[in-house]
C-alpha positions as CSV (number, residue, x, y, z in Angstrom):
1,X,107.0,90.4,100.9
2,X,107.5,93.6,98.9
3,X,107.9,97.3,99.7
4,X,107.1,99.2,96.5
5,X,108.7,102.5,95.6
6,X,112.0,103.3,97.3
7,X,114.0,100.1,97.5
8,X,112.3,97.5,95.4
9,X,111.4,99.6,92.4
10,X,114.5,101.8,92.7
11,X,116.6,98.7,92.6
12,X,114.9,97.6,89.4
13,X,115.5,100.9,87.6
14,X,117.8,103.5,88.9
15,X,116.9,107.1,88.0
16,X,119.0,110.0,89.1
17,X,119.4,113.7,88.6
18,X,117.7,116.4,90.7
19,X,115.1,118.6,88.8
20,X,113.0,121.6,89.9
21,X,109.8,120.5,91.5
22,X,106.5,122.2,90.3
23,X,104.4,123.3,93.2
24,X,101.0,123.9,91.7
25,X,98.5,121.6,90.0
26,X,97.3,122.2,86.5
27,X,94.9,120.6,84.1
28,X,93.0,120.5,80.9
29,X,95.9,120.8,78.5
30,X,94.1,119.2,75.5
31,X,95.0,116.2,73.3
32,X,98.5,115.7,72.3
33,X,100.2,117.5,75.2
34,X,102.9,115.0,76.5
35,X,100.6,112.1,75.9
36,X,100.1,111.7,72.1
37,X,96.3,111.2,71.7
38,X,95.8,111.1,75.5
39,X,94.4,114.2,77.2
40,X,96.2,115.7,80.3
41,X,93.5,116.5,82.9
42,X,95.8,117.2,85.8
43,X,99.5,117.7,86.2
44,X,101.9,119.0,88.9
45,X,101.4,115.8,91.0
46,X,104.0,114.1,93.1
47,X,104.2,110.4,92.5
48,X,100.5,109.9,91.8
49,X,99.2,106.4,92.5
50,X,95.7,105.2,93.1
51,X,92.6,106.8,91.5
52,X,89.1,106.5,92.9
53,X,85.8,108.3,92.3
54,X,84.2,110.6,94.9
55,X,80.9,109.4,96.4
56,X,78.9,111.5,94.0
57,X,81.0,110.1,91.1
58,X,81.7,113.7,89.9
59,X,85.4,113.9,90.9
60,X,88.6,111.8,90.8
61,X,90.3,111.2,94.1
62,X,94.1,111.1,93.5
63,X,96.6,109.7,96.0
64,X,100.0,111.4,95.8
65,X,102.8,109.5,97.5
66,X,104.7,112.8,97.9
67,X,108.3,113.7,97.0
68,X,110.1,112.8,100.3
69,X,111.6,115.8,102.2
70,X,114.8,117.2,103.8
71,X,115.3,114.5,106.4
72,X,117.9,112.4,104.5
73,X,119.8,109.3,105.5
74,X,121.2,106.4,103.5
75,X,120.3,107.9,100.2
76,X,116.6,108.4,101.0
77,X,114.8,111.5,102.2
78,X,111.7,111.8,104.3
79,X,109.1,114.5,104.8
80,X,105.4,115.3,105.1
81,X,104.8,115.9,101.4
82,X,102.1,113.3,100.6
83,X,98.7,114.6,99.7
84,X,95.2,113.7,98.4
85,X,94.0,115.7,95.4
86,X,90.6,116.1,93.8
87,X,90.0,116.5,90.0
88,X,86.5,117.9,89.7
89,X,84.6,116.7,86.6
90,X,87.6,115.4,84.7
91,X,85.7,115.2,81.5
92,X,85.6,119.0,81.2
93,X,88.1,120.8,79.1
94,X,89.7,122.5,82.1
95,X,88.9,120.5,85.3
96,X,89.5,122.1,88.6
97,X,92.2,120.5,90.6
98,X,92.6,121.0,94.4
99,X,94.5,119.5,97.4
100,X,91.9,118.2,99.9
101,X,94.3,116.6,102.4
102,X,98.1,116.9,102.9
103,X,100.9,116.4,105.3
104,X,101.2,112.6,104.9
105,X,104.6,110.9,105.5
106,X,106.6,110.4,102.3
107,X,110.1,108.9,101.6
108,X,111.8,109.2,98.3
109,X,115.1,109.5,96.4
110,X,116.8,112.8,96.8
111,X,115.2,114.0,93.5
112,X,111.7,113.1,94.8
113,X,111.3,110.1,92.6
114,X,110.2,106.5,93.6
115,X,108.3,107.8,96.6
116,X,106.7,105.6,99.3
117,X,103.9,107.2,101.2
118,X,100.2,107.9,100.8
119,X,99.9,105.4,98.0
120,X,96.1,104.9,98.1
121,X,93.0,107.0,98.9
122,X,89.2,106.7,98.6
123,X,86.3,108.9,99.6
124,X,84.1,107.7,102.5
125,X,80.3,108.3,102.9
126,X,81.0,111.4,105.0
127,X,81.2,114.5,102.9
128,X,84.8,115.8,102.6
129,X,86.4,112.7,104.3
130,X,88.9,110.2,102.9
131,X,90.5,107.0,103.9
132,X,94.2,106.8,103.1
133,X,96.7,103.9,102.8
134,X,99.9,105.3,104.3
135,X,102.0,105.7,107.4
136,X,101.4,107.1,110.9
137,X,103.4,110.4,111.0
138,X,104.0,110.0,114.7
139,X,106.2,106.9,114.2
140,X,109.4,106.1,112.4
141,X,109.2,106.6,108.6
142,X,108.0,103.5,106.7
143,X,107.8,101.3,109.7
144,X,104.2,101.9,110.8
145,X,101.8,101.1,108.0
146,X,98.4,102.6,108.8
147,X,95.0,103.4,107.5
148,X,94.4,107.1,108.0
149,X,91.3,109.3,107.9
150,X,91.6,112.8,106.6
151,X,89.3,115.6,105.6
152,X,87.8,119.0,106.6
153,X,85.3,119.8,109.2
154,X,82.3,122.0,108.5
155,X,84.1,124.7,110.4
156,X,86.9,124.5,107.8
157,X,89.4,122.8,110.2
158,X,91.4,120.1,108.6
159,X,92.2,116.8,110.3
160,X,94.5,113.8,109.7
161,X,94.0,110.9,112.1
162,X,96.0,107.6,112.0
163,X,93.1,105.3,112.4
164,X,93.9,101.6,112.0
165,X,97.3,100.2,112.9
166,X,98.1,97.8,110.0
167,X,101.7,97.3,111.2
168,X,100.3,96.0,114.5
169,X,97.9,93.7,112.7
170,X,100.8,92.3,110.7
171,X,102.8,91.7,113.8
172,X,99.9,89.9,115.6
173,X,98.4,88.0,112.7
174,X,101.1,87.7,110.0
175,X,98.8,86.0,107.6
176,X,101.5,85.0,105.1
177,X,103.7,83.7,107.9
178,X,106.8,85.5,106.6
179,X,108.6,88.7,107.4
180,X,106.8,91.3,109.6
181,X,106.3,94.3,107.3
182,X,103.5,96.5,106.2
183,X,103.3,98.6,103.0
184,X,99.7,99.8,102.4
185,X,99.3,100.4,98.7
186,X,95.6,100.8,97.8
187,X,92.4,101.2,99.7
188,X,88.7,100.6,98.8
189,X,85.9,102.1,100.9
190,X,82.8,99.8,100.9
191,X,79.5,101.7,101.6
192,X,77.2,99.1,103.0
193,X,74.1,101.3,103.1
194,X,74.0,104.4,100.9
195,X,71.1,105.8,102.9
196,X,73.0,105.6,106.2
197,X,76.2,107.5,107.2
198,X,78.6,106.9,108.6
199,X,78.8,103.1,107.9
200,X,80.8,100.8,105.8
201,X,84.3,99.4,106.0
202,X,87.7,99.6,104.1
203,X,89.7,97.0,102.3
204,X,93.4,97.7,102.2
205,X,95.9,96.1,99.8
206,X,99.1,95.6,101.8
207,X,101.9,94.8,99.4
208,X,104.5,93.9,102.1
209,X,102.1,91.7,104.1
210,X,100.9,90.0,100.8
211,X,97.4,90.5,102.2
212,X,94.2,92.5,101.7
213,X,93.0,93.6,105.2
214,X,89.4,94.3,106.1
215,X,89.1,97.3,108.5
216,X,85.6,97.4,110.2
217,X,84.9,100.5,112.4
218,X,82.4,100.2,115.3
219,X,80.6,103.5,114.9
220,X,78.7,103.0,118.2
221,X,82.0,103.7,120.0
222,X,82.7,107.0,118.2
223,X,82.7,110.2,120.3
224,X,83.4,113.8,119.5
225,X,86.9,113.4,120.9
226,X,87.8,110.0,119.5
227,X,87.4,107.9,116.4
228,X,85.5,104.6,116.5
229,X,87.1,101.4,117.6
230,X,87.8,99.0,114.9
231,X,88.6,95.4,114.0
232,X,91.3,94.3,111.4
233,X,90.9,90.9,109.8
234,X,92.5,89.0,106.9
235,X,90.3,89.3,103.9
236,X,92.6,87.6,101.3
237,X,96.2,86.4,101.6
238,X,98.8,84.9,99.3
239,X,101.9,82.9,100.2
240,X,105.3,84.6,100.5
241,X,108.3,82.9,99.1
242,X,111.1,85.3,99.7
243,X,114.4,84.3,101.3
244,X,115.6,85.5,104.7
245,X,116.3,89.3,104.6
246,X,113.3,90.0,102.4
247,X,115.2,89.0,99.2
248,X,113.2,87.6,96.4
249,X,113.9,83.9,95.7
250,X,114.9,83.8,92.0
251,X,114.3,80.1,91.8
252,X,111.0,80.2,93.7
253,X,107.5,81.0,92.5
254,X,106.5,84.6,92.1
255,X,104.5,86.3,94.9
256,X,101.2,87.9,94.2
257,X,101.9,91.2,96.1
258,X,98.5,93.0,96.1
259,X,98.8,96.6,94.8
260,X,95.4,97.5,93.3
261,X,91.7,97.4,94.2
262,X,88.5,98.1,92.4
263,X,84.8,97.1,92.6
264,X,82.0,96.6,90.1
265,X,78.4,97.6,90.4
266,X,77.5,94.3,92.1
267,X,80.0,94.7,94.9
268,X,82.6,92.2,93.5
269,X,86.2,93.2,94.3
270,X,89.1,93.0,91.8
271,X,92.6,92.7,93.2
272,X,95.7,93.3,91.1
273,X,99.1,92.0,92.1
274,X,102.7,92.9,91.2
275,X,103.7,89.3,90.6
276,X,107.2,89.9,91.9
277,X,107.8,92.2,89.0
278,X,108.4,89.2,86.7
279,X,107.1,89.1,83.2
280,X,103.8,87.3,82.9
281,X,103.5,86.6,86.6
282,X,101.1,89.3,87.6
283,X,97.4,88.6,87.9
284,X,94.0,90.1,88.6
285,X,91.6,88.1,90.8
286,X,87.9,88.8,91.1
287,X,86.3,88.1,94.5
288,X,82.8,88.3,95.8
289,X,82.1,90.9,98.4
290,X,82.8,88.3,101.2
291,X,86.1,87.2,99.8
292,X,85.3,84.2,97.7
293,X,87.5,83.9,94.6
294,X,85.3,83.9,91.4
295,X,87.6,84.5,88.5
296,X,91.2,85.2,87.5
297,X,93.1,86.8,84.6
298,X,96.8,86.0,84.3
299,X,99.7,86.9,82.0
300,X,100.4,90.5,83.1
301,X,103.6,92.2,84.2
302,X,103.9,94.4,87.3
303,X,100.3,95.5,87.9
304,X,99.8,98.8,89.8
305,X,96.2,99.7,88.8
306,X,92.9,98.1,88.0
307,X,89.5,99.5,87.0
308,X,86.2,98.0,85.8
309,X,83.1,99.1,84.0
310,X,80.1,97.1,82.8
311,X,82.1,95.3,80.0
312,X,85.8,95.8,80.6
313,X,88.7,95.2,82.9
314,X,91.5,97.7,82.7
315,X,95.0,96.9,83.9
316,X,98.1,99.1,84.4
317,X,101.4,97.4,83.7
318,X,104.0,99.6,85.4
319,X,106.9,98.1,83.4
320,X,104.9,96.5,80.6
321,X,105.5,95.0,78.2
322,X,109.0,94.2,79.6
323,X,109.9,93.4,83.2
324,X,112.8,95.0,85.1
325,X,116.0,93.1,85.3
326,X,115.8,89.9,87.3
327,X,117.8,89.4,90.5
328,X,121.6,89.2,89.8
329,X,121.4,90.7,86.4
330,X,123.3,94.0,85.7
331,X,122.7,96.7,83.1
332,X,125.8,95.4,81.2
333,X,124.1,92.1,80.6
334,X,121.8,93.5,77.9
335,X,121.5,96.6,75.8
336,X,119.7,99.4,77.6
337,X,116.3,100.6,76.2
338,X,116.3,103.5,73.7
339,X,116.4,107.0,75.2
340,X,112.9,108.3,75.9
341,X,111.4,104.7,75.9
342,X,109.7,105.0,79.2
343,X,107.9,101.7,79.8
344,X,104.3,101.1,80.7
345,X,101.0,99.9,79.2
346,X,97.3,100.0,80.0
347,X,95.6,96.8,78.8
348,X,91.8,96.5,78.1
349,X,90.1,93.1,78.5
350,X,86.5,92.2,77.8
351,X,85.8,90.6,81.2
352,X,82.7,88.7,79.9
353,X,84.5,86.9,77.1
354,X,87.4,84.7,78.2
355,X,88.6,84.3,74.6
356,X,88.5,88.1,73.8
357,X,91.5,89.7,72.4
358,X,93.5,91.9,74.8
359,X,94.4,95.4,73.6
360,X,96.9,97.9,74.9
361,X,98.0,101.5,74.8
362,X,101.4,102.8,75.8
363,X,101.3,104.9,79.0
364,X,104.5,105.9,80.9
365,X,104.8,104.3,84.3
366,X,101.0,104.0,84.8
367,X,99.4,103.3,88.2
368,X,95.8,104.0,89.3
369,X,92.9,103.7,86.9
370,X,89.3,104.9,87.0
371,X,86.5,104.5,84.4
372,X,83.1,106.2,84.2
373,X,81.9,103.8,81.5
374,X,82.8,106.2,78.7
375,X,86.2,107.5,79.6
376,X,89.3,105.9,81.2
377,X,91.6,107.9,83.4
378,X,95.1,106.9,84.5
379,X,97.8,108.1,86.9
380,X,100.9,108.4,84.8
381,X,104.6,109.0,85.5
382,X,103.6,107.5,88.9
383,X,107.3,107.1,90.0
384,X,108.1,110.8,89.4
385,X,107.6,114.0,91.3
386,X,105.7,117.0,89.8
387,X,108.7,118.3,87.9
388,X,109.7,114.9,86.5
389,X,113.0,113.1,86.5
390,X,115.9,114.4,84.5
391,X,118.0,112.4,82.1
392,X,121.2,111.2,83.5
393,X,123.9,108.5,83.1
394,X,122.1,106.1,85.3
395,X,118.7,106.7,83.8
396,X,118.1,104.3,80.8
397,X,114.9,106.0,79.7
398,X,115.9,109.6,79.2
399,X,113.8,112.4,80.9
400,X,110.6,111.2,82.5
401,X,107.7,113.6,82.7
402,X,106.1,114.8,85.9
403,X,103.3,113.1,87.7
404,X,99.9,113.6,86.1
405,X,96.4,112.2,85.3
406,X,95.5,111.5,81.7
407,X,92.2,110.7,80.0
408,X,93.4,107.8,77.8
409,X,92.7,107.6,74.1
410,X,92.0,103.9,73.3
411,X,91.3,104.4,69.6
412,X,94.8,103.2,68.6
413,X,94.9,100.3,71.0
414,X,96.9,97.4,69.6
415,X,96.4,93.7,70.2
416,X,98.6,91.9,72.8
417,X,98.8,88.4,74.1
418,X,99.0,87.3,77.7
419,X,102.7,86.9,78.6
420,X,103.8,83.4,79.4
421,X,105.9,83.3,82.5
422,X,109.5,82.2,82.2
423,X,110.6,79.6,84.6
424,X,113.4,81.2,86.7
425,X,116.7,79.4,86.6
426,X,118.0,77.9,89.8
427,X,121.2,79.6,91.1
428,X,124.4,77.7,90.2
429,X,126.0,75.8,93.0
430,X,129.3,77.1,94.2
431,X,132.4,75.1,93.2
432,X,132.9,72.2,95.5
433,X,129.3,72.7,97.0
């Protein structure tokens, strides 16, 4: 099982050096500002992760995992800095960007990088309401994965309600029969009847449980003083192969590790997996609405975002085209990347042609993706706070920009091949063993 962000990803690439943190959102900086041909539609974001569309398809919902806080221990700092932002009409030259929910639990490095927190968000069928994949603020940090509901009442009063206890579901069901741990990383709201509200359910990609949960509310039990009762069931699960102590087995098969969710117009669901952060081991699986596997695309590296439109599948490779160092390897074992070479790719696949050429554009540390059929948007610098990450002796990439959302320019996309996984070498036996 995997916990993304602090720990797993920080162990892969260590970035240090405190930097000032920007406090306000921006947007509409035009082509060529920080992103080459890409257009910055929103900046000033803290560790932006999943992107989704609002119910009217007019705005982007952005999950911000936050920047940690001032409660520090063991090199990690916690605080209520996670938020949900809205980018209204992102195709406009200067989109309006606002915070629509905040105060979510966040844990990060002291400089605010590599946060774990409110990693995923989607709009429900109730105006101004969002479901959030994160953590219950009433419990110990990072030990109580939850699906939360947040929004604003008609009176203007804001609310944040820990709704479904995913940690408890993991303890009781443990679908992958491995370590008991929950790390909610993406959420997809499924509206069963657009003419009736509230209804529907949520799918939650739980990276640590190696499971996609289905959370079904029973709205008949809802009152003015209490949210509806709910049921949590296993919707899809993959086997976990880690060793005791939640350590990846370098000689074992890669784990799927679900990190991304998207749906097409027919209700099919696309799940992207991290693939144990090994080159070529990440995949996207297409399911029917009831969880039947229909199709699969392999040969990716460290997937953290997926999106679909009528013709294409879009995939974020967090560390693409290269993978982080494998277990046991140190920076001295190979030459570090060139300064400023922040990794990351977004890959475009014709999902109706299995022999179609894949194309890619370089995007730094990409995460969530969203397409409206004519434009593609991506959360970028998704491991960085609003002010970015400073260059430093332990940072092999040079300075990393602040969290932002870009409209991607695919005109210069270049062909890429699916990556063939490399069979991991078995650890050498100790002398005399």
